[in-house]
C-alpha positions in Angstrom: 123.6 -43.3 -73.7 124.2 -42.6 -77.4 120.5 -42.1 -78.0 120.3 -39.7 -75.0 123.3 -37.7 -76.3 121.8 -37.5 -79.8 118.5 -36.3 -78.3 120.3 -33.7 -76.2 122.2 -32.5 -79.2 119.0 -32.3 -81.2 117.4 -30.1 -78.5 120.5 -28.0 -78.1 120.5 -26.8 -81.8 117.3 -24.8 -81.7 118.2 -23.4 -78.2 121.6 -22.2 -79.5 120.2 -20.9 -82.7 117.0 -19.2 -81.4 118.0 -16.7 -78.8 115.1 -14.6 -77.5 115.7 -11.3 -75.6 113.6 -10.1 -72.8 111.4 -7.0 -73.4 112.1 -7.2 -77.1 108.8 -7.0 -79.1 110.4 -8.7 -82.2 111.6 -11.6 -80.1 108.1 -12.0 -78.5 106.6 -12.3 -82.0 109.2 -14.8 -83.1 108.6 -16.9 -80.0 104.9 -16.9 -80.6 105.4 -18.0 -84.2 107.4 -21.0 -82.9 104.8 -21.9 -80.4 101.7 -21.3 -82.6 101.6 -23.7 -85.5 98.1 -23.1 -86.7 96.8 -20.6 -89.2 97.1 -17.1 -87.6 93.6 -15.9 -88.7 93.6 -12.9 -86.3 96.9 -11.6 -87.7 95.6 -12.0 -91.3 92.4 -10.1 -90.5 94.4 -7.3 -88.8 96.7 -6.8 -91.8 93.8 -7.1 -94.2 91.8 -4.3 -92.6 94.8 -2.0 -92.4 95.6 -2.4 -96.1 92.0 -2.2 -97.1 91.8 1.1 -95.3 94.7 2.4 -97.4 93.4 1.0 -100.7 89.9 2.3 -100.5 90.8 6.0 -99.9 93.5 6.0 -102.6 91.1 5.7 -105.6 87.8 6.8 -104.1 87.7 9.7 -106.5 88.2 7.7 -109.7 84.6 7.0 -110.6 83.4 10.4 -109.5 86.4 12.3 -111.0 84.6 13.0 -114.3 81.7 14.7 -112.5 83.8 16.2 -109.8 86.1 18.0 -112.3 83.0 19.1 -114.2 81.5 20.6 -111.0 84.8 22.5 -110.4 84.2 24.3 -113.7 87.9 24.2 -114.6 87.7 22.2 -117.9 86.8 24.4 -120.8 85.6 21.5 -122.9 84.1 18.1 -122.0 87.0 16.4 -123.7 89.4 18.1 -121.3 88.0 16.6 -118.2 90.4 13.6 -118.3 93.4 15.9 -118.2 92.4 17.5 -114.8 91.1 14.2 -113.4 94.5 12.7 -114.0 96.3 15.4 -112.0 94.1 14.8 -109.0 95.0 11.1 -109.0 98.7 11.8 -109.6 99.0 14.3 -106.7 98.6 11.5 -104.1 101.3 9.3 -105.7 103.7 12.2 -106.1 103.4 13.0 -102.4 104.0 9.4 -101.5 107.0 9.2 -103.8 108.7 12.1 -102.0 108.4 10.5 -98.5 108.4 6.7 -99.0 112.1 6.2 -98.4 112.0 8.4 -95.4 109.1 6.5 -93.9 110.9 3.2 -94.6 113.9 4.4 -92.7 111.7 5.5 -89.8 110.0 2.1 -89.8 113.5 0.4 -89.6 114.5 2.6 -86.7 111.4 3.1 -84.6 109.2 0.2 -85.7 106.4 -0.7 -88.1 103.5 0.0 -85.7 104.0 3.8 -85.5 103.9 4.1 -89.3 100.7 2.0 -89.4 99.0 4.4 -86.8 100.2 7.5 -88.6 99.0 6.2 -92.0 95.5 5.3 -90.8 95.2 8.6 -88.9 96.1 10.6 -91.9 93.3 8.9 -93.8 90.8 10.0 -91.1 91.9 13.7 -91.4 92.8 14.4 -95.0 90.3 12.0 -96.7 87.5 13.9 -94.9 88.9 17.3 -96.0 89.1 16.0 -99.6 85.4 15.3 -99.5 84.9 19.0 -98.6 86.9 20.2 -101.6 85.2 23.2 -103.3 87.7 23.7 -106.1 90.4 21.8 -108.1 93.4 23.1 -106.2 92.0 22.2 -102.8 91.4 18.6 -104.1 95.0 18.4 -105.5 96.7 19.8 -102.3 94.6 17.6 -100.0 95.5 14.4 -102.0 99.2 15.5 -102.0 99.3 15.9 -98.3 97.6 12.6 -97.8 100.2 10.9 -100.0 103.1 12.6 -98.0 101.8 11.3 -94.6 100.5 7.9 -95.7 103.6 5.7 -95.8 102.4 2.5 -94.4 102.1 0.3 -97.5 105.9 -0.3 -97.6 106.3 -1.1 -93.8 103.1 -3.3 -93.8 104.8 -5.6 -96.3 107.8 -5.9 -94.1 105.5 -6.4 -91.1 103.7 -9.3 -92.8 106.9 -11.1 -93.7 108.0 -10.8 -90.1 104.6 -11.7 -88.5 104.0 -15.0 -90.2 105.9 -18.3 -90.3 107.6 -19.2 -93.6 104.8 -21.6 -94.7 102.3 -18.8 -94.2 104.2 -15.9 -95.8 102.7 -16.5 -99.3 99.2 -16.3 -97.9 100.2 -13.2 -95.8 101.5 -11.3 -98.7 98.6 -12.5 -100.7 96.4 -11.0 -98.0 98.0 -7.6 -98.6 97.6 -7.7 -102.3 94.1 -9.0 -102.0 93.1 -6.2 -99.5 94.8 -3.7 -101.7 93.1 -4.9 -104.8 89.7 -5.1 -103.1 90.3 -1.6 -101.7 91.0 -0.3 -105.2 87.6 -1.7 -106.1 85.5 -0.9 -103.1 86.8 2.8 -103.0 85.4 3.6 -106.5 82.3 1.4 -105.8 81.6 3.5 -102.7 82.1 6.6 -104.7 79.7 5.3 -107.3 76.9 4.5 -104.8 77.3 7.3 -102.3 78.5 10.4 -104.3 75.9 13.0 -105.3 73.4 11.5 -102.8 70.9 14.4 -103.3 70.6 13.5 -106.9 70.5 9.7 -106.5 68.4 9.5 -103.3 66.4 12.8 -103.2 63.8 11.3 -100.8 66.6 10.6 -98.2 69.1 13.5 -98.8 67.9 17.0 -99.6 69.9 19.5 -101.7 70.1 21.9 -98.7 71.7 19.3 -96.4 75.4 18.9 -95.7 75.7 16.1 -98.3 73.7 18.1 -100.8 76.1 21.1 -100.6 79.1 18.8 -100.6 78.1 16.0 -103.0 81.3 14.0 -102.7 81.6 14.1 -98.9 79.6 11.0 -98.1 81.9 8.4 -99.6 84.9 10.1 -98.2 83.3 10.3 -94.7 82.3 6.6 -94.9 86.0 5.6 -95.5 87.2 8.0 -92.8 84.8 6.4 -90.2 86.2 3.0 -91.2 89.7 4.4 -90.8 88.9 5.6 -87.2 88.0 2.0 -86.3 91.1 0.6 -87.9 93.3 3.2 -86.1 91.8 2.3 -82.7 92.2 -1.4 -83.4 95.8 -0.9 -84.5 96.9 0.1 -81.0 96.7 -3.6 -80.1 98.9 -4.8 -83.0 102.2 -6.3 -81.8 105.5 -4.7 -82.9 107.8 -7.0 -84.9 111.0 -4.9 -85.0 113.8 -6.1 -82.7 115.1 -3.5 -80.3 118.2 -5.3 -79.0 121.6 -4.5 -80.3 122.5 -8.0 -81.4 121.2 -8.8 -84.9 119.1 -12.0 -85.1 120.7 -12.8 -88.4 124.1 -12.4 -86.8 123.1 -14.9 -84.1 122.2 -17.4 -86.7 125.4 -16.8 -88.6 127.4 -17.2 -85.4 125.8 -20.6 -84.8 126.5 -21.7 -88.3 130.1 -20.6 -88.0 130.4 -22.5 -84.7 128.9 -25.6 -86.4 131.4 -25.3 -89.3 134.3 -24.8 -87.0 133.5 -27.7 -84.7 132.6 -30.1 -87.6 129.3 -31.7 -88.2 128.3 -33.7 -85.2 131.8 -33.4 -83.7 133.2 -31.4 -80.8 136.4 -29.8 -82.2 137.7 -26.6 -80.6 137.8 -23.4 -82.5 140.7 -20.9 -82.4 140.8 -17.2 -81.9 140.4 -16.5 -85.6 137.1 -18.3 -85.6 135.9 -16.3 -82.6 136.9 -13.1 -84.4 134.8 -14.2 -87.4 131.9 -15.0 -85.2 132.1 -11.7 -83.3 132.7 -9.6 -86.4 129.7 -7.3 -87.1 128.1 -8.2 -90.3 128.2 -5.3 -92.8 124.8 -4.3 -94.2 124.3 -5.2 -97.9 123.9 -2.5 -100.5 120.3 -2.6 -101.5 121.0 -0.9 -104.8 123.3 -3.7 -105.7 120.7 -6.4 -104.8 119.8 -7.4 -108.3 116.8 -9.7 -107.4 115.4 -6.7 -105.4 116.1 -4.1 -108.1 114.7 -6.3 -110.9 111.5 -7.0 -109.1 111.1 -3.3 -108.3 111.6 -2.4 -112.0 108.8 -4.8 -113.0 106.7 -3.5 -110.2 107.1 0.1 -111.4 106.2 -0.8 -115.0 103.1 -2.7 -113.9 102.1 0.1 -111.5 102.1 2.6 -114.3 99.9 0.3 -116.3 97.5 -0.5 -113.5 96.9 3.1 -112.5 96.4 4.2 -116.1 93.9 1.3 -116.6 92.0 2.3 -113.4 91.8 5.9 -114.5 90.8 5.2 -118.1 88.3 2.5 -117.3 86.2 4.7 -115.0 86.4 7.7 -117.4 85.6 5.5 -120.4 82.6 3.9 -118.6 80.9 7.2 -117.6 81.7 9.1 -120.8 78.9 9.4 -123.4 78.4 7.0 -126.2 79.0 9.7 -128.8 82.6 9.9 -127.5 83.1 6.1 -127.5 82.2 5.4 -123.9 79.5 3.3 -122.3 77.3 6.1 -121.0 77.2 4.5 -117.5 76.2 6.3 -114.4 78.6 6.2 -111.3 76.2 3.7 -109.7 76.5 1.4 -112.7 80.3 1.5 -112.5 80.1 0.9 -108.7 78.1 -2.3 -109.4 80.7 -3.5 -111.9 83.5 -2.9 -109.4 81.5 -4.6 -106.6 81.2 -7.8 -108.6 85.0 -7.6 -109.4 85.8 -7.2 -105.7 83.8 -10.3 -104.7 85.5 -12.4 -107.5 88.9 -11.1 -106.4 88.4 -12.1 -102.8 87.3 -15.6 -103.7 90.3 -16.1 -106.1 93.0 -14.8 -103.8 91.9 -16.7 -100.7 91.0 -20.0 -102.4 93.1 -20.3 -105.5 96.2 -18.1 -105.5 98.2 -19.9 -102.7 97.8 -23.1 -104.7 98.9 -21.5 -108.0 101.9 -19.9 -106.3 103.0 -23.2 -104.7 102.5 -25.1 -108.0 104.1 -22.6 -110.4 106.1 -20.1 -108.3 105.6 -16.3 -108.1 107.7 -15.6 -111.2 105.7 -17.9 -113.5 102.4 -16.6 -112.1 103.5 -13.1 -113.0 104.5 -14.1 -116.5 101.3 -15.9 -117.2 99.1 -13.1 -115.8 101.1 -10.5 -117.8 100.7 -12.4 -121.1 96.9 -13.0 -120.6 96.4 -9.3 -119.9 97.4 -8.2 -123.4 94.5 -9.8 -125.4 92.1 -9.0 -122.6 92.8 -5.3 -122.7 92.7 -5.3 -126.5 89.1 -6.6 -126.4 87.8 -3.7 -124.3 87.0 -1.3 -127.2 84.6 -3.8 -128.7 82.5 -3.7 -125.6 81.2 -0.2 -126.5 79.4 -1.8 -129.5 77.3 -3.9 -127.2 74.3 -3.1 -125.1 71.8 -4.6 -122.7 72.5 -8.0 -121.0 75.4 -9.0 -123.2 77.3 -5.8 -122.3 76.7 -6.4 -118.6 77.9 -10.0 -118.6 81.0 -9.4 -120.8 82.0 -6.2 -119.0 81.8 -7.9 -115.6 83.7 -10.9 -116.8 86.4 -8.7 -118.3 86.7 -6.6 -115.1 86.9 -9.6 -112.8 89.5 -11.3 -115.0 91.6 -8.1 -115.3 91.6 -7.6 -111.5 92.5 -11.2 -110.9 95.5 -11.0 -113.2 96.6 -7.6 -111.7 96.5 -8.8 -108.1 98.3 -12.0 -109.0 101.1 -10.0 -110.5 101.3 -7.7 -107.5 101.3 -10.6 -105.0 104.1 -12.3 -106.8 106.2 -9.1 -106.9 105.6 -8.5 -103.2 107.0 -12.0 -102.5 110.0 -11.5 -104.7 110.9 -8.2 -103.1 110.6 -9.4 -99.5 112.5 -12.6 -100.2 115.3 -10.7 -101.8 116.1 -8.9 -98.5 117.1 -11.2 -95.6 118.2 -8.5 -93.0 115.2 -7.3 -91.0 116.7 -3.9 -90.4 116.8 -3.3 -94.2 113.3 -4.4 -95.1 111.6 -1.1 -94.4 114.2 0.8 -96.4 113.8 -1.8 -99.3 110.1 -1.4 -99.3 110.6 2.4 -99.1 112.7 2.3 -102.3 110.1 0.2 -104.0 107.3 2.5 -102.9 109.2 5.6 -104.0 109.9 4.2 -107.5 106.4 2.7 -107.8 104.7 6.0 -106.6 106.6 8.0 -109.3 105.3 5.6 -112.0 101.8 5.6 -110.4 101.9 9.4 -110.4 102.4 9.3 -114.1 99.7 6.7 -114.5 96.5 8.8 -113.8 98.0 11.9 -115.5 99.2 10.0 -118.5 96.0 7.8 -118.7 93.7 10.9 -118.3 95.7 12.8 -121.0 95.7 9.8 -123.3 91.9 9.4 -122.8 91.2 13.0 -123.6 93.5 12.9 -126.6 91.7 9.9 -127.9 88.3 11.5 -127.5 89.3 14.3 -129.8 90.4 11.8 -132.5 87.2 9.9 -133.1 87.7 9.7 -136.9 91.5 9.3 -136.9 93.0 6.6 -139.1 95.5 5.5 -136.5 94.3 4.5 -133.0 91.0 6.3 -133.3 89.1 7.3 -130.1 88.8 4.7 -127.5 91.6 2.6 -129.0 
């Protein structure tokens, strides 16, 4: 009898603690997580493709920006191209900074799925229009509008933390940062291979064709077609937001309060005061006073500034002429380097990062990656002194290693941010705050990086930080 009572009590606990509501999409997802113990491969692939769609369009212009700005005939001197290229990159981030908190609040109120559909649909429309840009201001305005309407990166992080079981959340957030990092590589790589097709593939594309008259449309159109497929597939994504009035966290707290009041393993009665405590609505925490969240956002902002400036400067430096301290690469050469980096990043994040995170923890991984980035970046100027096979090998190794370190830092910060917010109804807003702050810093990254690059090219013989330094 005692064994039977203990077994009954053991089965009573999860039933009391896990209450599922009918017709609630969030409860259905939670119930499926409890029933499905294996690795949710389909969910991983769904999130991976959505984030990849966002990452590829965001930086597709980076490799081509040098030649695109030159074709717009807005820069008076070749050394000024970096200034204008930085403004095109910053316009997207500035638009996203203005709307990220709003989209986070919308995601907390109406769900994550509508924001995913809106974000991928905006890529289809405005990314295609960007490829048709005929002047500098058209490119800037198109990127700005795309940034305003594409607010899915914040909600998708909350979506991943709610979609996966606790033991799979590190891999889920790693999937986001991996897809994001690969998108930041594939986008410029596509631009490098597909931009100016009439010049690169004259036997296939004529100068009088559509892609000959709009030399930067083909890579944009390729990503837009991919975004159409992702948008259609996203209609079948499950919603993870709970739509019932009772808060799931409150249900758990009520059970814990009952357990405390009754005594561990006992059956004591609880008085009216205990009932009042259980039924009292839990007040939402102030996100701005959540120090673990705010500190991780601060680090995220600083690193975002660094990462966007690096992406802008690397592509400009690689395609700029040797006389100005660059490598004299073509956009196709840069695309090949970025393609190699994308493959190395995919292997590392799927095979090695989850083990490193479990062994060291996200904070230590961020610290190690940040320290290793310093000597790596300091070695880049020496690469311009090389040529031939040695340049190809060392440049690819440096690019792969830099992207591995960057995505490791981003993944760790994603985990810290989501773990710092326990209430589901605040995760969208928390990620919106992070996206707003990060977007402001990322908006400064291309503009600051491009300006710094142009300033450096005018100081080839300076005694302090000359040229590419």
